[in-house]
C-alpha positions, 0 to 999 in steps of 0.5 A: 604886606601883612597889614594889607592882607589883614585889612582885606581878610578883616573885610571879608570876615565882616561880609561872609560871617562863618568862614569855610575851610575850603576855598576854590580857584576856578580857571578859564571857562570853569566858572560855570561851577559857581552856578552849582553853589547854593545859597551864594553871595557874590562880592565883586573883586572891585569891591574888595580892598587891595584885590587885583581885578582880572582882565581876562575873558572867561574870568568874571572877577567875583568871590562867591560864598555859599554851599557845595555838596552841603558844605560851605565853600569860598570860590574865586570865579576868575583869577590873576595871571602874571601875563596880565602884568601883575607881579607874583605877590599880586597874583597870589594875594587871594591865597595869602588872604585865604591863609589869613581867614583860616582856609585849610584846603585849596582846590585849584583848576585850570585849562591846559594844553596836553603834551601826553599822547594818551590825552584827548581834548576834554580830559581831566587831569589830576595834577600830581606835581608841577615844573615851575618855569615862571620867571618870577618866584612868588616867595622871592624877597623878604620872608615873613615867618608869620606866613611860613618858612623861608625854605618850604618843602615841595615834595608833596605839593599836591596832597596825596590824601586828596588825590587818592580820594579824587581817584576813588570818586572818579572810579565810583562815578565812572569819570575818566581821570588822567594823571600827570605833571603840570608845567607853569609858564608865563604866557600869554602866547600859546606854545609852539610845537617845539615848545610843547616838545620841550615841555614833554621832554623835561617831564610835562604832561600838560602846560598852562599860564597859572596855578603854580604860583598859587600852589607854591604859596598855599604850600608855604601857608600849610594848606592841603592842595588838590588841583585839576587841568582840563585839557582844552588843546593838544600839543602832541606832534601830529595833533597840534592845530591853531587854537584860540582863547575861545576854543579853550573856553568852549572845551573847558565848559564842556568838561567842567561838570565832571570836574565839578562832580568830583569836587562836590563829592570830595568836599562833602567828606572834608 
């Protein structure tokens, strides 16, 4: 595993040159943010040694380098999901490569279903914490001390300093920003009304099929993490309607410029 990570990181170092300190993972329907990256260079996942390939519509499958907010960034336009058949080591492999490259900050985004009755479709939720309901843990198996400790602390999985700065930026720019707990599930089915209710009862505000594995590994790697959910459908009793992947993509695209503005401004300061 260590040699595989090194091989991929070495390949990217030769391709990218100067390595930024911030990486971004763009979720379903949120790849439009990549168009706001200037002086960009695109590397298809298919050309990166050992990289999985995204199979989901709305995930174009490119690693992008360039500048956002005047700072150099590395962005994944498309991620990998457990429901695609990848194991958790494969799902989180890019985060391990980021670690090997020396990435310090990881920004993550996703599309999610909202269970909080105060949420509306198109809201942006700043993730404050998560509940992991995936059937496989990304740190399961042999631990490599070079990558992190056997039992990593998760008391502040989402960096408080970054969250406070994101909240300040949202207030300054008059962007409505919700807050809450993200529930990570395996998918690929959208939730039943009873499941939405269960996730709300156990403390969740939004639910989705990604993010949690990547955030766990990033914390294991001592990265500072900031994450957003765009609420693309509602799992609130009385507001649940049939939803499609296309609906999710469309809602995400409409909301993503506001999330991009927060990210861009924050990146300028780190």
